C-alpha positions, 0 to 999 in steps of 0.5 A, spaced: 770 232 152 777 233 152 780 231 145 786 227 147 782 223 152 776 222 147 781 220 141 784 215 147 777 211 148 776 211 141 783 207 138 783 204 145 777 201 147 775 195 142 771 190 146 767 191 152 761 195 154 763 203 156 759 210 156 763 216 158 759 222 160 764 228 160 764 234 165 759 238 160 754 232 160 754 229 154 755 221 152 760 218 148 760 210 147 766 205 146 767 198 144 763 192 142 757 193 146 759 185 149 760 184 157 758 188 163 755 195 161 759 201 164 758 208 165 763 212 168 761 220 168 768 225 170 765 231 175 769 236 172 773 238 166 780 238 170 779 231 172 779 229 164 785 233 163 788 230 169 786 223 167 789 223 160 796 228 161 798 223 167 793 217 167 798 213 171 797 217 178 791 221 176 786 216 175 787 213 181 787 220 184 781 223 181 776 217 183 778 218 190 776 225 190 771 224 186 773 227 179 771 220 176 764 217 179 760 210 176 753 212 174 753 204 172 757 198 174 764 199 179 772 201 179 773 194 177 769 193 171 771 198 169 778 197 170 777 190 167 774 193 160 780 198 159 786 194 162 784 187 157 784 192 151 791 196 153 794 189 154 793 188 146 795 195 143 801 199 143 800 205 148 800 211 145 806 216 145 805 220 151 805 214 156 811 211 153 815 218 153 813 218 160 814 211 162 822 212 159 822 218 164 820 214 170 825 209 168 831 214 167 830 216 174 826 210 178 833 209 182 832 216 186 825 213 188 828 207 190 833 209 195 832 204 201 837 206 206 835 203 213 832 210 215 828 210 208 826 203 208 823 203 215 820 210 214 817 206 207 815 200 211 811 204 216 807 207 211 803 201 208 804 195 214 804 201 220 796 202 218 790 200 223 791 192 224 784 192 223 784 193 217 787 187 215 783 183 218 778 185 214 780 181 207 786 177 209 785 170 211 785 167 218 794 167 218 793 174 215 798 172 210 799 178 205 803 175 199 800 170 193 797 164 195 797 158 191 791 155 188 791 147 188 787 144 182 780 146 183 781 149 190 778 156 190 778 158 197 782 164 200 784 160 207 786 153 203 790 157 198 795 160 203 795 154 207 798 151 200 801 157 199 806 155 206 807 147 204 809 150 197 815 154 200 817 150 206 818 143 201 823 147 197 827 149 203 829 141 205 828 143 211 831 138 217 829 138 225 833 143 229 836 147 223 835 156 224 832 159 220 832 166 217 825 169 215 827 176 211 820 180 211 816 175 216 810 179 217 805 177 221 809 171 223 804 166 220 809 162 215 814 162 221 810 159 226 808 153 221 816 152 219 816 152 226 810 147 227 810 142 221 817 142 221 821 142 227 826 148 226 827 154 230 825 161 226 828 168 227 823 172 223 825 180 222 820 186 220 821 193 220 813 195 221 812 196 229 805 192 228 807 186 225 813 185 229 808 187 236 802 182 233 807 177 231 812 176 238 804 175 241 802 170 236 807 166 238 806 167 246 800 165 244 802 159 241 807 157 246 812 157 240 815 164 243 823 159 244 823 157 237 819 163 233 821 169 234 821 176 230 825 181 231 824 189 229 830 190 225 833 190 219 835 184 215 842 188 214 843 188 221 842 181 222 848 176 225 848 169 222 849 163 221 843 160 219 842 153 215 836 156 212 833 163 209 826 165 206 824 171 204 816 172 202 813 179 199 819 182 202 824 184 195 819 188 192 821 193 197 829 192 196 830 197 190 834 196 184 841 199 187 840 195 193 840 188 190 847 186 190 848 188 197 842 184 199 845 178 196 852 179 199 848 179 206 844 173 204 851 169 203 854 172 208 849 170 213 848 162 210 852 156 213 856 153 207 852 148 205 846 153 207 839 154 202 835 160 201 828 161 198 826 168 194 819 168 192 817 175 189 812 179 185 816 179 178 815 182 171 814 178 165 816 184 161 823 186 162 826 192 167 821 197 168 819 202 173 813 202 180 806 205 177 807 213 180 800 212 184 802 205 187 808 209 188 805 215 191 799 211 195 802 204 197 808 203 196 813 208 196 820 205 194 818 199 192 819 196 185 817 189 182 823 186 178 824 182 172 827 175 174 833 178 169 835 183 174 835 179 179 839 172 177 846 177 175 846 179 182 845 172 185 851 170 180 855 176 182 855 173 189 857 166 188 850 164 190 848 159 186 840 158 182 839 151 184 831 151 182 826 156 179 818 157 178 813 162 176 806 162 178 802 165 174 795 167 175 795 166 182 796 173 185 790 176 180 785 170 185 789 172 191 787 180 189 780 177 187 779 174 194 782 180 197 778 186 194 771 182 195 772 181 202 774 188 203 768 191 199 764 186 204 766 190 209 768 197 206 762 200 212 767 197 217 774 200 213 770 207 213 770 207 220 777 207 222 779 211 216 774 215 212 771 215 205 778 216 201 782 212 204 777 206 202 777 208 195 784 208 196 784 201 198 779 198 193 783 202 187 789 199 189 786 192 190 782 193 183 788 195 179 793 191 182 788 184 180 787 186 173 794 188 173 796 181 174 790 178 170 792 182 163 799 186 163 805 182 165 805 181 172 806 175 176 810 171 182 817 167 182 820 163 187 828 163 186 832 157 191 838 159 191 845 155 194 852 156 196 853 149 194 850 146 189 852 139 193 847 142 198 841 139 195 839 133 192 839 131 184 831 131 183 826 135 185 822 129 188 824 131 195 819 137 194 814 133 191 814 128 197 815 134 203 810 137 200 805 131 200 807 129 208 805 137 209 798 135 205 797 129 209 798 133 216 795 139 215 788 134 212 788 130 219 788 136 223 782 138 219 779 132 220 779 131 226 778 138 227 784 140 229 787 144 224 788 152 227 792 157 223 799 158 226 797 163 232 790 163 231 
């Protein structure tokens, strides 16, 4: 086995049961023998070298291209052992140097002007729509669910997420709402149906744009829920409320001031905004090189410490903040299991290499939320501190009101997901 790789496994894998078969056929065992046994095999010496020299990029690529295969256990089992052990040790110097270099050059990869932003969005969100049908919930919510106590169902968690978001917007009937990064339209239509508001959603994905407007028309909501194929920087206001879920990760650190300046100009004087984003606990960093190349070009998960200063510089005020821990790990587990259960269908749409890529994306993301410093944050923002009640009671009351409405629909067998 490659000497550096052998040394890495020996120093890193303290818990678990991992057997590594090198390209020459020799077997090496690591861990304390606990947990699900995993046997991984390198099919060529170049794969061993690639993985240790550029782990952030090459582990995923070698899995996609057959340089890494599993004789026992599966990809997730291996990543679970690897990430859980790495979470409690200091990373090797080589990995630290690589991370420092990428951090120093990250702004170049996140220059998301309107042209690049649209191209980057198309890379991921304009994939064949049938792919997302395989693993998302009935409402096509492609962001972190909200798992209320004792709840394990994905559809219920995504419905709860929409309630949770709506409760923080302090909506009033007839208000104009802008949804920045509106996805397949589910949240916007939920707000229209449950809160009697007017919603304009913007997306850069042609697939999402077409699907959102089709769903709104099918529900008879097209006059109050419209979705535009438009950059948020080109939207004309004003709006009483702005909500943005899972879009801020595509803005890029060099555009944060531009983002919040734009939102401030779009809000009415008593307007309120809610920002929902993936975040990191451990401070500023950079995007994993494999994720950057294959999944989210131009994307970046920010630390809260990088976001709040730009909110303050625009004159906007942070009025509430919540950190959601581990909710995304549970969401991703559902997505991964659903995808694997229908893997053959995905293969018929794309090919085997794509399926391995998508499995790696979902599995690596899940273990990152379980063991590393990733979470979700929700920041409520206002132009005027008098725009909202003094206590959070209005949130709890609204969330309960929406929960009661959803329960009554469910009891009558009439609960329909927005756009369904």
